[in-house]
N, C-alpha and C positions, 0 to 999 in steps of 0.2 A: 391411500392404498391404490395400487395399480397392477394390472396383469403384466407378466414378463413380456408377452407378445406386444402389448400396447406400448410398454416402455421402450422396447426395441424400435418400434415404429416411430416414436417421437424423436429418437436419436438417429434414425435412418441407419440402423445397424442390424446385422443378423444375430441370431441366437441359436443355441442348441438346448434341448431339454423340454421341460414342461412349460409351454406358453401360457397356461392358465394359472400358474403359480402367482399368488398375490404377494406383492412386496409392500412393506409398510415404511421402511426407513433404511438408512445406510449404516454401516458399521465396519470395524476392522476385521481382518481375517481371524484374529485370535478370539474375538469376543462376539462375532456375529451369530445370530440365531436364524432359524429356518425361514422366518418372514422378512429377512433383511438382505440387502445387497452389499457386497464388498468388492474389492479390486486388488490386483497385484501389478504394481509398477516397478517396485524396487526388488531386484533379485535377492536381496538379503532376507526378504520375507517369504520366499518360495517354500521354505521349510514348513510354514503354517498351512500351505494349500491342501495337502493331503488329509489333514485332520479338521479342517474348518467345518463349522455347522451352518455356514452361510447358505441361504436358499439359492442365491445366484452370485457368481463371481465374474467381474469384468476382466477379460483376459485377451491377450493377443491370439491370433488364429493358431499359432504354433502351440501355445500352452493349452488352449481350449481342446485340442485333439488329445492331449494327455489327461485332461481333467475328467473325472467320472460324473461330476454333478452338472447342474444347470450353469450355462455360461452365456454372457453377453459379449460378443466378439468385437474388438476394437483395435485399431492400429496404434492408439494412444490411450491406454486404460486410465491414466491419471486425469487427462482432460475430460474423458467421458464421465468419470466419477464426479468431477467438479460440476458438470452440467446436471447430472442426476441429483446430486446433493442440493443444487439450486431448486430443482423441481419439488423436492420434498419440503424444503424450507419455505417455499412460496405458499404451501398449503396452510402454514401457520400464521399468515398475515392477519393482524387484528381487524375487527370490523370498524369501519369509519365512524368515529364519534368524537365529540368535543367535551372534555371533562368540565364540570361546573366551575372548577376553580381556575381554569385557564383564563388569562387576561388578553383580549384581542382588541387592538385599536379599531375604532369605527371605520377608519379609512383603509384598513387592510382588506385585501381581496383573497378570500380563502375558498377554494373550490368545494363543492358539496361533499364529495367523498374523501375528504381529508380527515385524518385522525390526529387529535391534539390532546396530550396527556395532562395530568394534574400539575397545576402551578407553573405551567409554561406561559411565556409572555411573547406576544407577537406585536411588533412595533408598527407605527403609522406607515401607510402606503406600501406595506410589504405585500408581495404577491406569492401565493402558494398554489401550485397547480395540482391537478387531480392525482389521486392515488398515493399522495405523500403521507408518511407516518411520522409524527413528531411525538416523542415520548415525554416523560415527566421532567419538570425543572429545566426546560430548555429556554434559553433567552435569545430572542431574535430581534435585532434592532430595526430601525426605520429604513424604508426604501430597499429592502432586501428582496431579491427574486429567487425563488426556489422552484425548480422544475418538477416534472411529473415523476411519480413513483420513487421519490427519494425516501430514505430512512434516516431520520435524525434521532439518535439515541440520547438517553438521559444525560443531563448535565452539560450538553453542548452549548457553546456561545457563538453566535454569528453576529458580528458587528455591522453597523449601518452601511448600506450600499453594496454589500457583497452579492455576488451572483453565483447560483448553483445551477448546473445543467440538469438533465434528466437522469434518474436512477443513481443519484449520488448517495453514498453511505457515509455518515459521520458517526464514529464510535464515541462512547462516553468520555466526557471531559475535553473533547477536541475544541480548540479555539480558532475561529476563522475571522481574520481581520483585526487582530491585535495590532497596536502601534508598532511600527518598525523601530529599530534601535538607531535613530538618527540624531546625532549630537554634533555641535560645532564648538570648538574650544575658543573662548574669549579670555585671554590672559589667565586669570586664576579661577575661572568658572566655566561650566558647560552650558550651552544654549540649546534647548530642545528645538529640533526641526519638525514642524507639523507634518504628520503623515496623512496626506490628503487623497491618496489612491485607495483602491479596494482590492479584494481578492476575487478572482474569477476561477471557478472550478468547472472543468469540462464534464461532458456526459460520462456516466459510468465510472467516475473517479471515486476513490475510497480513502478516507482519512482515519488513521488509527487512534486509539485512546490516548488522551493527553498530548496529542500532537498539536503544535501551534504553527499557523501560517500567518505571517505578518502582512498587513496591507502595504501597498506601495507608498513611497515617500511622495512622489508626484504622479508617476504613471502607476499601472496596476501590477500586482503579483498575479501571474497567470499559470494555472495548473491545467495541462492538456486533457484530452479525452482518454479514459481508461488508464489513468495514472493511479497507482496503488501505493499509499504511504502507510508504513507500519506505525506502531506505537512510539510515543515519546520522541518524535522527530521535530526539529526546529527548522522552519523554512523562513529565511529572512526576507526583508522587503525588496520588491522589484525582481524577485527570482522568477525565472521562466523555466517550466519543465515541459518537455515535449510529450506527445501522445505515447501511451503504452509503456511508459517508464515505471519501474518498480524500485522503491527505496526501503531498505530494512531498518529496524528499530535503532534509536539513539543516534542517528545520523544528524549532523548539523550542516546546513547550507547557508553560507553567509550572503549578505545582500548583493543583488544585481548579478549573481551567477546565473548562467544559462546552461541548462542541461538538455541535451537533445532527446529525440524519440528512441524508443526501444532500448533504453539503457537499463542496466541492472546495477544498483548501488548497494553494497553489503552493509551490514550492521556496524554502527560506531564509526562510520566514515566522516571525516571533516573535509568540507569543500570551501575554500576561501572565496571571498567576494570578487566580483568583476572579472571572472574568467568564463570561458566557454568550453563545454564538453560536447563533442559532436555526437551524431546518432550512433547507436550500436556499440556503446562502450560498456564494459563490465569493470566495476571497481571493487576489488576484494575487501573483505571486512577489515575495519580498523585502519584503513589507509588514510593518508592525508594528501589531498589534492591541492597543490600549491600553484599550479600553472595550467594553462589551457591544454586540452587534449584534442588534437585535430585528426587523429587516425582511429578508426574503430578497432576494438580488441580488448584484451583483458589487462588490467593494470593493478599492481600491488606496491606497497611501500613499507610493510612491517615485517621484521624478521620472524621466523617461525618460533614456536615455543621450544625452550631448551632448559636443561637443568640450571639452577641459579648459579652454581659455581662456574659453569661454562659461560653463562651470560655475563657475569662480572668480568671475566677475562676478556670477552669480546667487547664489552663496553669500554674497557681501558684501551684496547686497540683502536676503537672508533675515535676516541679523543686524540689519538696519536696520528690519525690519518694525514692531517695537514703537514705535520712535521716529517712524516715518512715520505710524502709526495715531494717535499722540497729536497730531501736527501736524494731521492731517485733522480730528480731533475739535475742535481749537481753531478751525480755519477754519470748520467748520460752525457752531460756537457764535457766532462773529463774524457770519456771514451771517444767522443767525437773529435776532441782536440788531439 
């Protein structure tokens, strides 16, 4: 619980209205109560503003002038909401304690104010720094380094040798350091290539539920600072992802691909191995990236949704493109002659 005036001070923002109003949590405009704070960032939701019961609404200066209630004034209400939501979430951090059923190797180094949940296992020579929370049924291998103030949720698996920076969040079921898919063909059989690298996660990175990041085959798989990975993503061995890049759910990145900083990768994207994507690239949902991208910008490769009857006609035309191109070349040649 915090006063509006104090909350504004923490965000270095101005406000209008009752500075003594106590705020307990965040909520949407439609469902907020008088002790909650909401925000308006998308114009589509402006219709809810006049009837909201929110005690405070985060608004731009222009909208705040029109609004009759309490307002926190921000040039970017969505970002301000994110910071304020973090403030309230931090208040619910569990007390540091180690559950009686947790199994911790004698050689592990665990800071005093770390929380470890039921049936979690900490391997030999692993280091866990202050303020980290490890929930139930987490498996952490040997020689792992986990930074300060990390949040490792239930069911996460971290294989031996992996390194996590500070304030890393791993959601349920995430697997860090699984073997990369490395195979060599020997006549009539496959020969497994040992995956001897590890995964390195930078500070403030976040990995979604059931996302897998493979360890490197020889060198390491490296995820930069402030990288955000959604649920059910596959990151192959030796992939490098630059700082502040965000990847949406169900994307697959094949081995040895390099993705730059400040990229936005949509959901369901496929990125083939051994290519490079430069900084500042946006790849739209469901695209297939088959070659390196050397210029920043937005890229797409999938046709828009269309009625099935029309799609079938267009699919036939697509199959005929090569034949049509050959005919056009022949006609051009005849015209030139």
